[in-house]
N, C-alpha and C positions, 0 to 999 in steps of 0.2 A: 697499726692503722696505715691503708695502700696511700704511701703518698701520694702517688701521679691524682689519688681523688680528691687530695687536699685543695679546700680552694683557695684563691687568694684575691684581693682587691687592686681593680687597676683604677685609674683616676684618668679620667678622659676629657679633655672641655672641649665641645662643639657650640656651634652658633646657635639661638635660641629658635632660630626658624627650622635649623636640623632635627633639635631635641622635638620641637613642635609634629614634623615630619614623622620621627621614629615614634613617637608615640601614637599617631594615629594609624602605624601598622601594625602597633602592638594591640591598640585595641581594636581595631580589624579580626586581629587573631586569639583576642582575648590570654593576652598573655598582660604582668608587668613589664616598666619598658627593659627593666635588665634582666631580666629572663630572651626577652624576644633582642636585646642582642648580642645576648651571648648566646643563644643558638645559631643568630645568623655571621657571626663571627666564625662559631665552630664547621657550619656549610663551607665558608669562606675558605678554611684552613685546609678541608676535605678538597673540597674542588680546586686549590692550589699543589696539592700533595699527589693529585692522581693526572695534574695536567704535566 
């Protein structure tokens, strides 16, 4: 198994308001909250690497 593809868990605490807003965005994108957050983090990393 390619170790770069192995998934790990990251625990992040956010306010309830933040979770509600993230959930609204995930729902709008027809994604589970965890998938939405993962994809947004990956986009953020890509932008930071390019910038």
